C-alpha positions as CSV (number, residue, x, y, z in Angstrom):
1,X,-21.8,9.3,17.9
2,X,-18.4,10.3,18.6
3,X,-17.2,9.5,22.2
4,X,-20.0,7.3,22.7
5,X,-19.8,3.7,23.6
6,X,-20.8,1.4,20.9
7,X,-23.1,-1.7,21.8
8,X,-21.5,-4.9,21.2
9,X,-22.5,-6.9,17.8
10,X,-21.4,-10.0,16.1
11,X,-21.3,-10.8,12.5
12,X,-20.2,-13.7,10.1
13,X,-16.8,-13.2,8.9
14,X,-14.5,-14.6,6.3
15,X,-12.6,-17.4,7.3
16,X,-15.7,-19.4,8.8
17,X,-15.6,-16.8,11.7
18,X,-18.1,-14.7,13.8
19,X,-16.3,-11.4,14.1
20,X,-17.6,-9.7,18.0
21,X,-16.8,-6.1,19.2
22,X,-16.2,-7.2,22.5
23,X,-13.6,-9.9,21.7
24,X,-11.4,-7.1,20.6
25,X,-11.4,-5.0,23.6
26,X,-7.9,-3.6,24.2
27,X,-7.3,-3.1,20.6
28,X,-8.4,-0.1,18.4
29,X,-11.4,-1.6,15.8
30,X,-11.1,0.0,12.5
31,X,-14.6,-0.5,10.9
32,X,-15.0,0.1,7.1
33,X,-18.3,0.0,5.5
34,X,-17.8,-0.3,2.0
35,X,-20.4,-0.4,-0.9
36,X,-19.6,-3.7,-3.2
37,X,-17.2,-6.6,-3.4
38,X,-14.9,-6.1,-6.4
39,X,-16.0,-2.8,-8.0
40,X,-13.2,-0.5,-8.8
41,X,-13.5,2.0,-5.9
42,X,-13.8,-0.8,-2.9
43,X,-10.9,-2.6,-4.5
44,X,-8.8,0.7,-4.1
45,X,-9.8,1.1,-0.8
46,X,-9.4,-2.8,0.4
47,X,-5.6,-2.6,-1.6
48,X,-5.0,0.4,0.8
49,X,-5.8,-1.0,4.0
50,X,-4.1,-4.1,3.0
51,X,-0.8,-2.4,2.1
52,X,-1.0,-0.3,5.4
53,X,-2.0,-3.5,7.5
54,X,1.3,-4.0,9.4
55,X,1.2,-0.5,10.2
56,X,-2.4,-0.9,11.7
57,X,-1.6,-3.8,13.6
58,X,1.8,-2.5,14.9
59,X,-0.5,0.6,16.1
60,X,-2.6,-2.1,17.9
61,X,-5.6,-1.8,15.5
62,X,-7.7,-4.4,13.8
63,X,-8.8,-3.5,10.7
64,X,-12.3,-5.4,9.4
65,X,-14.0,-4.4,6.2
66,X,-18.1,-4.8,6.2
67,X,-20.5,-4.9,3.5
68,X,-23.9,-6.4,2.3
69,X,-22.3,-9.0,-0.2
70,X,-22.5,-12.9,0.8
71,X,-19.5,-14.5,2.7
72,X,-18.7,-16.3,-0.7
73,X,-18.3,-13.1,-2.3
74,X,-16.1,-11.8,0.7
75,X,-14.1,-15.0,0.7
76,X,-13.5,-14.7,-3.5
77,X,-12.9,-10.8,-3.0
78,X,-10.5,-11.5,-0.1
79,X,-8.4,-14.3,-1.8
80,X,-8.1,-12.1,-5.0
81,X,-6.6,-9.3,-3.2
82,X,-4.7,-10.9,-0.7
83,X,-6.6,-9.4,2.0
84,X,-5.1,-9.9,5.8
85,X,-8.4,-8.7,7.4
86,X,-11.7,-10.1,7.8
87,X,-14.7,-9.1,6.1
88,X,-17.7,-8.9,7.5
89,X,-21.1,-9.8,5.9
90,X,-24.1,-7.6,6.8
91,X,-26.6,-8.9,4.8
92,X,-29.7,-7.9,7.0
93,X,-28.1,-4.8,7.2
94,X,-28.2,-4.9,11.2
95,X,-24.8,-2.6,11.4
96,X,-25.4,-0.6,8.4
97,X,-28.7,0.7,10.1
98,X,-27.0,1.0,13.7
99,X,-24.3,3.0,12.3
100,X,-26.4,5.2,9.8
101,X,-24.9,4.1,6.7
102,X,-27.5,3.4,4.4
103,X,-28.2,6.1,1.9
104,X,-30.3,6.8,-1.0
105,X,-27.5,7.6,-3.7
106,X,-27.6,8.2,-7.6
107,X,-26.0,5.7,-9.7
108,X,-26.3,6.0,-13.5
109,X,-29.1,8.2,-13.1
110,X,-31.1,6.2,-11.0
111,X,-31.9,6.2,-7.4
112,X,-30.8,3.1,-5.5
113,X,-30.4,2.1,-1.9
114,X,-26.4,1.6,-0.9
115,X,-24.1,1.9,1.6
116,X,-22.2,5.3,2.1
117,X,-18.3,4.4,2.1
118,X,-17.6,5.2,5.7
119,X,-15.0,4.5,8.2
120,X,-15.1,4.3,12.1
121,X,-12.5,4.0,14.8
122,X,-13.5,2.5,18.1
123,X,-10.7,2.7,20.9
124,X,-9.5,0.2,23.4
125,X,-12.5,0.5,25.7
126,X,-15.1,0.6,22.9
127,X,-15.7,3.8,22.5
128,X,-16.1,5.7,18.8
129,X,-13.2,8.2,18.5
130,X,-13.3,9.3,15.0
131,X,-15.8,8.8,12.0
132,X,-15.5,9.6,8.5
133,X,-18.4,9.4,6.3
134,X,-19.0,10.0,2.2
135,X,-15.3,9.8,2.1
136,X,-13.1,9.5,-1.2
137,X,-10.8,6.5,-1.3
138,X,-7.6,8.4,-2.1
139,X,-5.1,8.7,0.9
140,X,-8.0,7.5,3.3
141,X,-6.1,4.6,4.9
142,X,-3.5,6.9,5.6
143,X,-6.0,9.2,7.1
144,X,-7.2,6.7,9.8
145,X,-3.9,5.3,10.5
146,X,-2.7,8.7,11.2
147,X,-5.9,8.8,13.6
148,X,-5.1,5.7,15.1
149,X,-1.5,6.5,16.2
150,X,-3.2,9.4,18.2
151,X,-5.0,7.4,20.5
C-alpha cells in the first residue's frame, strides 16, 4: 500500500462534522487507528498526539483518530482529554477493513476481534507514504512527526 493513492472516504467526525479525505488535499493527513476510547493505552496515545499537535500543524499535517466507538463516546473522550483534532467513528468498520487493521487479538486470555493500533501518513497528494502497525505507544507520536517533517 505504501506509495499508492488512498481512495477517498468520508466518516462521521466529532463536532457534528464529516471528515472527507479529499477535502484535505494539500495537507498531510495522519490517520491513527486505536482500539477504544478512554482505555489506558489509547488515552496515552491521544495525549501524545495532542501534546505535539501544534508541531504537526506547523508541518502542514492534519491529525485524526479513528476507532469503532460511537460519536457520543468520541465526544466525551475528546472533551475529557482536550484533544484539538477530530475523532472519526468507523462503527461499520469500513475504513478499518480498507486499511486492514481489524485483527484477532488475545485479551485476558480470550480471542477477540479488534483494532490493531496502527498509524498511516498520507501526503498532500493523497498518496500513502508511511505506516506503522501493531505499534507501541511510547514515543510513537514523535516518530510520526519526524516522518511528516521528512515529506
